[in-house]
C-alpha positions in Angstrom: 69.5 97.2 107.2 70.6 95.0 109.5 71.1 92.4 106.4 72.8 94.8 104.4 75.3 95.3 107.2 76.1 91.8 107.3 76.2 91.7 103.9 78.7 94.9 103.8 80.9 92.8 106.8 80.7 89.7 104.1 81.7 91.9 101.0 84.9 93.9 103.4 86.1 90.2 104.6 86.4 89.2 101.0 88.2 92.5 100.2 90.7 92.2 103.1 91.1 88.1 102.2 92.0 89.4 98.6 94.2 92.6 99.2 96.6 89.0 101.3 96.5 87.8 98.8 97.5 90.2 96.3 100.4 91.4 98.2 101.7 87.8 98.6 102.8 88.4 94.4 104.2 92.4 95.5 105.5 91.3 91.2 102.6 90.3 89.7 100.5 92.7 91.4 103.1 96.0 89.9 103.2 94.1 86.4 99.3 94.0 86.4 98.9 98.2 87.7 101.6 99.0 84.8 99.2 96.9 82.0 96.8 99.3 83.0 98.3 102.1 83.2 99.2 101.1 79.1 95.8 100.0 78.8 94.4 103.5 79.3 97.5 104.7 77.3 96.6 102.7 73.8 92.2 103.8 74.6 93.6 107.5 74.8 95.4 107.3 71.8 93.2 106.1 69.4 90.7 109.2 70.6 93.7 111.1 69.8 94.4 109.3 66.0 90.6 109.8 65.2 90.5 113.0 66.3 93.4 114.0 64.8 91.1 114.7 61.5 88.3 115.4 63.4 87.0 117.5 65.2 83.9 116.0 66.7 82.5 112.7 66.5 79.2 113.0 65.8 78.1 116.0 68.0 81.2 114.7 70.4 84.3 116.6 70.9 87.8 115.1 72.2 86.7 116.2 75.4 84.0 114.4 75.7 84.6 111.3 73.9 88.0 110.8 76.8 85.1 111.5 79.6 83.4 108.8 78.3 86.4 107.1 78.2 86.7 107.4 81.5 83.5 105.9 82.2 83.9 103.1 80.4 87.9 102.6 82.1 86.0 102.9 85.3 83.1 100.1 84.4 85.4 97.9 83.4 87.6 98.0 86.6 84.8 97.2 88.7 84.1 94.3 86.9 87.6 92.9 86.6 87.5 93.3 90.3 83.9 92.2 91.6 82.5 90.2 88.3 84.8 88.6 86.1 86.8 86.6 88.4 83.4 85.1 89.5 81.4 83.9 87.0 84.5 82.9 84.9 84.8 80.4 87.8 80.6 80.1 88.1 80.8 77.0 85.0 83.4 75.0 86.5 82.2 75.1 90.0 78.7 74.3 88.7 80.3 70.8 86.9 82.5 69.5 90.2 80.0 70.5 92.8 82.2 73.5 94.4 78.6 75.5 94.4 77.6 72.8 97.3 80.0 75.2 99.8 79.0 78.7 98.7 74.9 77.3 98.9 75.5 75.8 102.4 76.2 79.3 104.1 73.7 80.8 105.5 73.2 84.3 103.0 72.4 84.4 98.8 74.3 82.1 97.1 73.9 84.9 94.0 76.2 87.4 96.5 78.9 85.0 97.8 78.9 83.3 94.4 79.4 86.8 92.5 81.5 88.0 95.8 84.1 85.9 96.6 87.0 86.7 94.9 88.1 89.8 94.3 91.3 91.1 92.0 92.5 94.0 93.6 94.8 95.9 91.1 91.6 96.8 89.2 90.9 99.3 91.1 93.7 101.0 89.0 91.1 100.8 86.4 88.6 102.3 88.1 91.1 105.0 89.5 92.9 106.6 86.5 89.1 106.5 85.2 88.0 109.3 87.8 91.9 110.8 86.4 91.0 110.8 83.1 87.0 112.2 83.8 88.8 115.3 86.0 90.7 115.9 83.1 88.2 115.6 80.3 86.1 117.9 82.6 88.8 120.8 82.7 89.1 121.0 78.8 85.1 121.4 78.6 84.2 124.7 77.9 82.3 126.6 81.3 78.9 126.1 79.2 78.4 122.9 79.5 77.2 123.7 83.3 78.3 121.1 85.3 77.1 121.4 88.5 75.9 119.5 91.6 73.1 118.3 89.8 75.3 116.3 87.2 77.6 115.0 89.3 74.2 113.1 91.2 73.1 112.3 87.7 76.5 111.0 86.9 76.3 109.1 89.8 73.0 107.6 89.5 73.6 106.5 86.0 76.4 105.3 86.0 75.6 102.6 89.4 72.7 102.1 87.2 74.7 101.0 84.5 77.1 98.8 86.2 74.2 97.2 88.0 73.0 96.5 84.6 76.1 95.1 83.2 76.5 93.0 86.2 73.3 91.9 86.1 73.5 91.3 81.9 76.7 88.9 83.4 75.5 86.8 86.2 72.1 85.5 83.6 73.8 84.6 80.8 76.9 82.9 83.1 73.3 81.1 85.2 72.2 79.6 82.0 75.6 76.9 82.9 72.6 75.1 84.4 71.4 74.1 82.1 73.9 74.7 79.2 77.2 73.5 81.3 79.5 75.9 79.0 78.7 79.6 78.3 82.2 81.0 77.9 81.3 82.0 74.8 78.2 83.9 75.7 80.3 86.0 78.1 82.7 86.4 76.1 80.3 87.7 73.7 78.9 90.3 76.2 82.5 91.1 77.0 83.1 92.3 73.0 79.8 94.3 73.1 80.6 96.2 76.1 84.3 96.9 74.1 82.4 98.5 71.9 81.2 100.9 74.7 84.6 103.0 75.0 82.7 105.0 72.2 79.8 107.2 71.7 76.4 104.9 70.4 76.3 108.0 68.5 79.1 107.1 65.9 77.7 103.9 65.4 75.6 103.0 62.8 71.6 103.1 63.2 70.8 99.1 63.3 74.2 98.9 65.5 72.3 101.9 68.1 69.6 99.7 68.6 71.5 96.8 69.8 73.5 98.2 71.6 70.7 100.1 73.6 68.1 98.2 73.3 69.7 94.3 73.3 73.1 94.4 75.1 72.0 97.9 77.3 76.4 99.4 76.4 74.1 102.9 75.7 73.0 102.7 79.9 76.8 101.9 81.0 78.8 103.9 79.6 77.5 107.0 77.0 74.1 107.1 79.7 76.6 108.8 82.3 78.8 110.5 80.3 76.2 112.4 78.9 75.3 113.1 82.6 78.1 115.4 82.5 78.3 116.9 79.5 75.2 118.9 79.7 73.6 115.8 76.6 71.3 113.4 78.9 67.8 113.6 78.1 65.2 115.0 81.3 64.0 111.1 81.8 67.2 109.3 80.9 68.2 109.1 84.2 64.9 108.0 85.8 64.4 105.3 82.3 68.7 103.7 83.6 66.9 103.2 87.3 64.2 101.9 86.0 66.1 99.3 84.0 68.2 98.3 86.7 66.1 97.4 89.0 63.9 95.1 86.3 67.4 93.2 85.8 68.2 93.1 89.2 65.0 91.3 89.0 65.6 88.7 86.6 68.9 87.8 87.1 68.0 86.4 90.8 65.0 84.9 89.3 66.6 83.2 86.8 69.0 82.5 89.2 66.7 80.6 91.9 65.6 79.1 88.5 68.9 77.9 88.4 69.2 76.2 91.4 66.5 74.2 90.4 68.5 72.9 88.3 71.4 72.0 90.1 72.3 68.5 91.2 75.0 69.1 93.5 78.4 66.8 93.7 76.9 64.4 96.0 74.0 63.5 93.8 
C-alpha cells in the first residue's frame, strides 16, 4: 500500500505541474476544449445519419450505440491525457538519451515514461463521454435492467479495457529499443482503435475476429457498453480482467527486455 501511495503522489505532482502548464496558455486550452466538443458533435452526428436509415445496427439501437460512442470518448480522452503525450515521445527519448533521466530516478521507469506529462484538456472528452452515457441510459427502456451490478461490471470492464489499450500502446512503443522508429506501428494501433466507436458486431466476421483477438478493440469499447445494455455474457468480465492482467505482465516483461538493449546517451 505504501508503494501505491508513493506512485499516486508522483502522479499527483505530474498532474499539478501539467495543470499549471496548461493554464499558462489559456487560449490554447479553450481552443482544445472547443475542438473536443466539436469532435463529439461530429461523432454523434455520424451515428444519427446512420440511424436515419435504420432502427438497429446488428441489434444495437440508437441509444445503445450512442452509449458506446460515450465509452469510446472516455477511453480516447484518457489516452490523450496520460498515454499519447508520453508514448509518442519515447522513440525520441531513446534516440537522444533523454530516457537516462527516468532511469536514474528511484521509481519504475515504465511508470515515469508513461505518466510524466499530462494533457489536462483531454479530460473534456472524459466528461463529455460520461454525459453522453447518462443521456443514452435515460433513453433506454426500463427493461434494460440497469442496476448496481451492471454499473460495477461496467466500471470493471472499462478499467480493464483502458489497461489493455495502454499495455498495447506501450508494448508497441517499446519496440523502439530495437527498431528506433515505431511511429507507424502506434499510428496503426490508433487507427484500429478508431473503429471502436461502432459496435464490433457491425463489422464483417473476419474484421470482428481481428478486433477481438488480434487488436482487442472489442474489450476496450464494446464490452463495457454491453455491460450497460444487458448484452454482456456472464464470463466476459472475467475474461476481460484476465486479459488485462496478462497484458500488464507482458508489457512489463517486454519493457525490461527493451531496457537491456538501451545503451544510453553516454555510451
